[in-house]
C-alpha positions in Angstrom: 8.1 33.8 -9.9 9.4 35.3 -6.6 12.4 37.6 -7.1 15.3 35.3 -6.4 18.3 34.6 -8.8 18.5 31.3 -10.1 22.0 30.4 -8.6 20.4 31.7 -5.0 17.3 29.4 -5.7 19.7 26.5 -6.4 21.6 26.7 -3.0 18.4 27.2 -1.3 16.5 24.6 -2.7 19.9 22.3 -1.6 20.0 23.2 1.7 16.1 22.6 2.4 16.4 19.2 0.8 19.5 18.7 3.1 17.7 19.6 6.0 15.3 17.0 5.4 17.7 14.6 4.7 19.8 15.4 7.7 16.2 15.0 9.9 16.0 11.6 8.4 19.6 10.3 9.1 19.0 11.1 12.7 16.0 9.2 13.1 17.4 6.2 11.6 20.4 6.2 13.3 18.7 7.2 16.6 15.8 4.8 16.3 15.7 1.1 18.0 13.3 -1.2 16.3 14.8 -2.5 13.2 11.7 -1.8 11.2 13.0 1.9 11.1 16.9 1.5 12.1 17.3 -1.5 9.2 14.1 -1.1 6.9 14.0 2.7 7.0 10.2 2.8 7.2 10.2 6.4 8.0 10.0 9.6 6.1 10.9 13.3 7.0 10.0 16.8 5.5 9.8 20.5 5.7 7.0 22.6 5.5 6.6 26.5 5.5 4.4 28.6 8.3 1.2 27.9 6.1 1.7 24.5 6.3 3.0 24.1 2.6 5.4 21.3 1.6 8.7 22.8 1.1 11.1 20.0 0.9 11.3 16.2 1.7 13.8 13.4 2.1 13.7 10.7 -0.5 11.9 8.0 1.6 8.5 6.7 1.5 6.1 7.9 -1.2 2.7 6.9 0.7 4.4 9.0 3.6 5.1 11.9 1.8 2.2 12.5 -0.1 0.0 12.3 2.7 1.9 14.5 5.2 0.4 18.0 4.3 -3.1 16.9 5.8 -1.3 16.0 9.1 0.3 19.7 8.8 -2.9 21.3 8.2 -4.9 19.3 10.9 -2.2 20.6 13.6 -2.6 24.1 12.3 -6.2 24.0 13.7 -4.7 23.1 17.3 -2.8 26.7 17.5 0.7 25.3 17.6 3.0 27.3 19.7 7.2 27.6 20.1 8.6 24.4 21.7 5.4 22.0 21.1 5.7 18.8 19.5 2.4 17.1 18.1 1.8 13.4 17.7 -0.9 11.9 15.8 -1.7 8.8 14.1 -5.4 9.2 13.3 -6.4 8.5 9.7 -9.4 10.6 10.0 -7.2 13.6 11.6 -4.3 13.7 9.3 -2.9 10.4 9.6 -2.6 7.4 7.2 -2.9 4.2 9.1 -2.4 3.8 12.7 1.0 2.2 13.0 2.7 5.4 11.3 2.8 7.6 13.7 3.8 11.4 13.0 5.3 14.2 14.8 4.9 17.6 13.9 6.8 20.6 15.4 7.0 24.3 14.9 10.4 25.6 13.7 10.9 28.8 15.7 13.4 31.3 15.2 13.7 34.2 17.5 10.2 33.1 18.9 8.7 33.2 15.4 7.6 30.3 13.6 8.6 30.3 10.3 7.6 26.4 9.2 7.0 22.9 10.6 9.4 19.8 10.7 7.1 16.5 10.3 8.5 12.9 10.9 6.6 9.9 10.3 7.4 6.5 11.1 5.8 3.0 11.0 6.0 1.6 14.8 6.2 -2.3 14.6 3.5 -2.2 17.2 0.7 0.6 18.4 -1.7 -1.9 20.1 -5.0 -3.4 19.0 -6.0 -7.1 18.5 -2.8 -8.6 17.2 0.8 -8.2 17.5 1.8 -5.6 14.6 -1.4 -3.9 14.6 -1.6 -5.2 11.0 -4.8 -7.8 11.9 -6.2 -8.8 8.5 -9.5 -9.4 9.8 -10.2 -6.0 11.6 -14.1 -4.5 10.8 -13.4 -1.2 12.5 -10.3 1.2 13.4 -10.6 0.5 17.2 -9.4 -3.1 16.3 -6.1 -1.8 14.7 -4.5 -0.2 17.5 -4.4 3.1 20.1 -5.8 6.1 17.6 -4.3 9.5 18.4 -6.0 12.6 17.2 -3.3 15.5 17.3 -2.1 16.0 21.2 0.6 18.0 22.5 3.5 15.3 23.5 6.0 18.0 24.1 5.0 21.7 25.4 7.3 24.4 25.4 10.4 22.1 25.0 9.0 19.5 27.7 7.9 16.2 27.3 4.1 15.6 28.7 4.9 12.3 30.8 1.3 12.2 31.1 0.7 11.8 27.3 3.6 9.4 27.0 2.7 6.8 29.4 -1.0 6.9 28.1 0.7 6.1 24.8 3.0 3.5 25.9 0.6 1.8 28.4 -1.2 0.8 25.1 1.4 -0.6 22.8 3.3 -3.9 22.7 7.1 -3.5 23.7 7.1 -0.2 25.4 10.6 0.2 25.9 11.2 0.2 21.9 8.2 2.4 21.3 9.6 4.9 23.7 13.2 5.0 22.0 11.5 5.4 18.4 9.5 8.2 19.5 12.5 10.1 21.1 14.0 9.6 17.6 11.4 11.4 15.9 11.5 13.9 18.5 15.1 14.6 18.0 14.9 14.6 14.3 12.6 17.3 14.3 14.9 19.2 16.8 17.6 19.1 14.3 15.4 20.4 11.6 15.1 23.6 13.9 18.6 24.0 14.5 19.4 23.9 10.9 16.8 26.2 10.0 18.5 28.7 12.3 21.9 28.0 10.7 20.6 28.7 7.5 18.9 32.1 8.6 22.6 33.2 10.4 24.2 32.4 7.1 21.8 33.8 4.6 19.4 36.2 6.3 15.9 35.7 7.4 14.6 37.5 4.4 16.4 35.5 1.6 15.6 32.4 3.5 11.6 33.3 3.9 11.5 34.3 0.2 13.2 31.2 -1.0 9.8 29.3 0.1 7.8 30.6 -2.4 10.6 30.6 -5.0 11.2 26.8 -4.9 7.8 26.2 -4.7 7.2 28.4 -7.8 10.3 26.8 -9.5 8.6 23.4 -9.1 5.0 24.5 -10.3 6.5 26.0 -13.5 8.4 22.6 -14.3 5.3 20.5 -13.9 3.0 22.8 -15.4 5.6 22.6 -18.9 5.6 18.8 -18.6 1.9 18.8 -18.2 1.7 20.9 -21.5 3.5 17.9 -23.1 0.8 15.6 -22.6 -2.3 15.2 -25.1 -5.4 16.9 -23.8 -8.1 14.4 -23.3 -9.9 12.1 -20.8 -8.4 8.9 -20.0 -10.1 6.0 -17.9 -9.1 2.8 -16.3 -10.3 0.1 -13.9 -8.7 -2.5 -11.6 -9.8 -4.5 -8.7 -8.6 -5.5 -4.9 -8.8 -9.2 -3.9 -11.3 -9.1 -1.3 -10.8 -7.0 2.1 -9.9 -9.7 4.6 -13.5 -10.5 5.6 -14.9 -11.7 2.0 -12.6 -12.4 -1.2 -15.0 -10.7 -3.6 -13.3 -8.4 -6.1 -13.5 -4.6 -4.9 -13.4 -2.2 -8.0 -11.3 1.1 -8.4 -12.1 3.0 -11.0 -10.4 6.4 -12.4 -10.9 8.9 -15.1 -7.7 11.4 -15.7 -8.4 14.2 -17.4 -5.7 16.4 -18.9 -6.6 20.1 -19.6 -3.5 22.2 -20.2 -1.5 22.9 -17.6 -3.8 21.1 -15.0 -5.0 17.6 -14.3 -8.3 16.4 -12.9 -8.2 12.8 -11.1 -11.7 11.4 -10.6 -12.6 8.2 -8.7 -16.2 8.0 -9.2 -17.5 4.6 -9.8 -15.1 2.8 -7.3 -16.3 0.8 -4.8 -18.0 2.0 -1.4 -16.1 1.5 1.8 -16.0 -2.1 2.6 -16.1 -3.9 6.0 -12.5 -5.1 6.1 -9.4 -2.8 6.6 -8.6 -2.1 2.8 -10.2 1.5 3.0 -7.8 3.8 2.4 -8.2 7.6 3.7 -8.3 10.5 1.1 -5.1 11.3 1.9 -3.5 8.0 1.0 -5.5 8.1 -2.3 -4.1 11.7 -3.3 -0.7 10.7 -2.1 -0.9 7.6 -4.8 -1.8 10.1 -7.5 0.8 12.9 -6.6 3.6 9.9 -6.9 2.2 8.9 -10.7 2.0 12.4 -11.7 5.4 12.7 -10.6 6.7 9.8 -12.5 5.0 10.8 -15.8 6.3 14.0 -15.8 9.8 14.4 -14.6 10.6 12.8 -11.5 13.9 15.0 -10.8 11.6 18.0 -10.4 12.2 19.0 -6.6 8.9 17.6 -5.0 6.8 20.3 -3.1 3.6 21.8 -3.0 4.5 23.4 -6.4 4.2 20.0 -8.0 0.6 19.2 -6.5 -1.0 22.9 -6.9 -1.7 21.5 -10.8 -3.6 18.3 -9.6 -7.0 18.1 -8.7 -8.3 14.7 -7.0 -11.9 13.9 -6.4 -13.1 11.0 -4.5 -16.6 10.3 -3.3 -17.2 10.4 0.4 -18.1 7.1 1.9 -16.1 5.3 -0.7 -13.2 2.7 -0.4 -10.7 6.0 -1.0 -12.7 8.5 1.4 -14.2 6.4 4.3 -16.2 7.4 7.4 -15.1 6.3 10.5 -15.0 4.1 12.4 -13.6 2.3 9.0 -10.8 0.0 9.3 -8.1 1.1 6.9 -4.7 -0.2 7.8 -4.4 -2.3 5.0 -5.7 0.7 2.7 -2.3 2.4 3.4 -0.1 -0.2 2.2 -2.2 -2.3 -0.3 -5.1 -0.2 -1.6 -2.2 2.8 -2.4 -0.8 0.2 -4.5 -3.9 -0.6 -6.6 -4.8 3.1 -6.8 -1.1 3.6 -8.3 -1.4 1.0 -11.0 -5.0 2.1 -11.9 -3.6 5.8 -12.2 -0.6 4.5 -14.4 -2.8 2.7 -16.7 -5.0 5.6 -17.5 -1.7 7.7 -18.1 -0.7 4.9 -20.7 -3.2 6.2 -23.3 -2.0 9.7 -22.8 2.1 8.6 -22.5 2.3 5.2 -23.3 6.5 5.5 -23.7 6.6 6.9 -20.0 4.8 3.9 -18.3 6.1 0.4 -17.7 4.1 -2.7 -17.4 2.4 -3.4 -14.2 4.9 -4.2 -11.3 4.2 -6.6 -8.2 1.4 -4.2 -7.2 1.8 -5.3 -3.4 3.9 -4.7 -0.6 3.6 -8.3 0.8 2.9 -7.4 4.4 4.4 -9.9 6.4 3.9 -9.5 10.5 4.9 -11.9 13.2 4.4 -11.2 16.9 4.5 -13.1 20.4 1.1 -13.8 22.0 2.6 -12.4 25.3 3.6 -8.9 24.6 5.4 -6.8 27.1 8.8 -6.4 27.5 9.7 -10.1 26.9 7.7 -10.1 23.7 8.6 -9.1 19.7 6.7 -7.9 17.0 8.4 -8.1 13.3 7.1 -6.4 10.4 8.3 -6.7 6.7 7.1 -5.5 3.4 9.0 -7.8 0.6 10.1 -6.7 -2.5 8.8 -8.3 -5.7 9.2 -7.3 -9.7 9.1 -4.3 -11.4 7.3 -4.3 -14.8 9.3 -3.9 -18.1 10.0 -0.8 -19.7 10.2 0.6 -23.1 14.0 0.9 -22.5 14.8 -2.0 -20.6 13.8 -5.3 -18.3 12.1 -4.8 -15.3 13.9 -4.4 -12.0 14.1 -7.6 -10.0 13.6 -7.9 -6.2 12.9 -4.3 -5.7 10.1 -2.3 -4.0 7.3 -1.1 -6.1 5.1 2.0 -6.4 4.4 3.5 -2.9 6.8 2.0 -0.9 10.8 2.6 -0.8 11.8 0.7 2.1 14.9 -1.6 2.6 14.4 -5.1 3.9 15.6 -6.6 6.9 19.1 -8.1 6.5 19.0 -11.6 7.8 21.8 -11.1 10.6 19.6 -8.5 12.1 16.5 -10.3 11.8 17.5 -13.6 13.4 19.7 -11.4 16.0 16.7 -9.3 17.1 13.9 -12.0 17.2 13.0 -15.6 17.4 13.0 -16.1 13.8 15.3 -18.1 11.2 15.3 -17.4 7.7 15.3 -20.6 5.9 15.2 -19.3 2.0 15.7 -15.9 0.3 16.2 -15.1 -3.1 14.9 -14.3 -6.7 11.9 -16.3 -7.7 13.0 -17.7 -11.0 10.7 -17.1 -14.3 8.5 -15.1 -12.6 8.6 -11.9 -14.5 6.4 -11.6 -17.8 8.2 -12.5 -21.0 8.2 -9.9 -23.7 10.7 -7.4 -25.7 11.5 -6.2 -22.3 10.8 -9.0 -19.4 9.4 -8.1 -15.9 11.4 -8.2 -13.4 11.3 -11.6 -10.8 9.7 -11.8 -7.5 11.2 -12.7 -4.3 10.8 -15.9 -1.9 11.3 -15.3 1.2 10.5 -18.4 4.0 10.9 -17.4 7.6 10.6 -20.2 10.6 9.1 -19.2 13.7 11.0 -20.3 17.0 8.2 -19.5 19.3 4.3 -19.9 19.4 3.4 -16.7 17.7 0.4 -14.8 15.6 1.2 -14.3 11.9 -0.3 -11.9 9.9 -0.5 -11.3 6.0 -2.0 -8.5 4.1 -0.9 -9.2 0.3 -2.3 -8.8 -3.1 -1.9 -10.0 -6.6 -2.5 -13.7 -5.2 -5.1 -14.3 -8.2 -4.9 -11.1 -10.6 -1.6 -10.8 -12.4 0.2 -7.9 -13.1 -0.3 -6.9 -16.6 2.0 -6.6 -19.5 1.7 -3.9 -22.1 2.2 -3.4 -25.9 2.0 -7.5 -26.5 4.0 -8.2 -23.3 2.8 -11.3 -21.0 1.6 -10.9 -17.5 3.8 -11.4 -14.5 3.3 -14.4 -12.3 0.9 -14.0 -9.6 2.2 -14.3 -5.7 1.6 -17.1 -3.3 1.8 -17.2 0.8 2.4 -20.9 2.1 2.5 -22.1 5.8 4.2 -25.3 6.6 3.3 -26.5 9.7 6.0 -28.3 12.0 4.4 -31.8 12.6 6.1 -34.3 10.4 4.3 -35.5 7.5 1.9 -32.3 7.3 1.0 -30.8 3.8 1.9 -27.2 3.2 -1.3 -25.0 3.2 -1.8 -22.3 0.8 -3.0 -19.3 2.6 -5.5 -16.5 1.5 -4.1 -13.1 0.5 -5.4 -11.6 3.6 -5.3 -13.9 7.1 -4.3 -14.0 10.5 -3.4 -17.2 12.2 -2.1 -18.3 15.5 1.1 -21.0 14.9 2.9 -23.0 16.7 6.9 -22.9 17.2 8.6 -24.5 14.4 6.0 -23.4 11.5 7.7 -21.9 8.6 5.9 -19.0 6.4 7.1 -18.3 2.9 6.1 -15.7 0.8 6.6 -16.1 -3.0 6.0 -12.3 -4.2 4.7 -11.6 -7.9 6.8 -10.8 -11.0 6.1 -7.8 -13.3 4.4 -7.8 -16.4 6.4 -7.7 -19.8 6.8 -5.1 -22.2 6.4 -5.5 -25.7 5.9 -8.6 -28.1 8.3 -11.5 -26.8 9.2 -12.4 -30.3 10.8 -8.9 -30.3 13.2 -9.9 -27.4 17.1 -9.1 -28.5 18.9 -12.7 -29.0 21.3 -11.9 -26.6 18.6 -11.3 -23.9 17.0 -14.7 -25.3 20.3 -16.5 -24.4 21.0 -15.2 -20.8 16.9 -15.8 -19.9 17.8 -19.6 -21.0 21.0 -19.6 -19.1 18.7 -18.8 -15.8 16.4 -21.4 -16.5 19.2 -23.8 -16.9 20.6 -22.5 -13.5 17.2 -22.9 -12.0 16.5 -26.6 -13.2 19.8 -27.2 -11.5 19.3 -25.7 -8.1 
């Protein structure tokens, strides 16, 4: 380990994490769109001069684990002090097109000591449908504006040509402009705070602490890995179609634990598909990193040291490592969830007490946008919570984000104030969690009425393959998407898992999200818990 004493190491680690958190606060409070301001669908992190993750805010797992690819790509473009690079290309450091990433050199006394990175899901980046999350896309060009790393800011000055080009290709350009400036401000705050740390502690100690915090995390992760039994553990799961066909798409994994290292191999996973559930390699790695952190010790400070013992292999041209121009917008949100599930299942054979039953396994992506676009149009995007799987220590949590997302909901008051939408119903989905010694968490019911002609897109999963219970626990309840036409006498229509549909004013879309699987034999459930369950059911019947 680098020669930094334990007290100094703890101080510097906390300082680096505080800088990343403050970046996030600047981004959230400065942004305009509800998707960032209210839902906090954004992430911030610090990297050293070599492009190694140093510290991150506790934001979105699928963003954070994939961020190193963005920095590695930007380094190939020879960044200079005062630059800010913008990118979203999934084949050059991005994840999917709505996630716009800013990478800025952290410069102190004309020397680049590291990089600030902010990533935010913008409510629209162009493409064939409002919200840039089309269910039927077959190539990335249909999903929106594609940005390889380009200098948005040069020597401290915004490049108006680049900004104008970006804004000319999106809906709601004024909203996009405000969110872009919020990301730039977040990165600028990181440079200010790094300069403050050097003034307080000295350049030598700050830079030496970069290596020290990574060494610390690496040592703790490898210690945890030594406690896992060596061996190869395999698992398989499926996606429910790609938006073009409903055919199951297999994801296979083998996890090899070997002392202080882990090798994760996705050989046997389906080739890349026609629809948009292909996931860039960075997204697949991000899901693996998340699972390893969960089954070791989630309290270990996340940085490059955590990832060094993990090797991930994905065949080129496969679902999890597609070649351009593959469509990928659903891969970031839905396929990442299934990768998480399948890797957790493999680890369950090695450490069953550390792995819960399956959670909802989907982000339940709902996008609604006006057909007009422009400054008078709107784009609303939401991921909807569901059930967490039962655990060896207790029931699964109700109505939470699971796996690769960590966003909040859009408060009803904010949603109705901002958009021509009305929330008819929002609450827990009774009895949707799988029974067990510890039951799975409950899903959500969310009904939204559109008060103007609009385009609706849904990217969802677990509509026919239920979240699995474990150790004798029952499966959770599958999700369901329902469209209610405004015309009197029309019946409700159950929509596919992945669909884009133009709808008239007055249409209601209801999303029933999946419940989590149960953990353990239901016969072993505590009598007090059974009595509480029965009371919940009676309440459900009365309502």
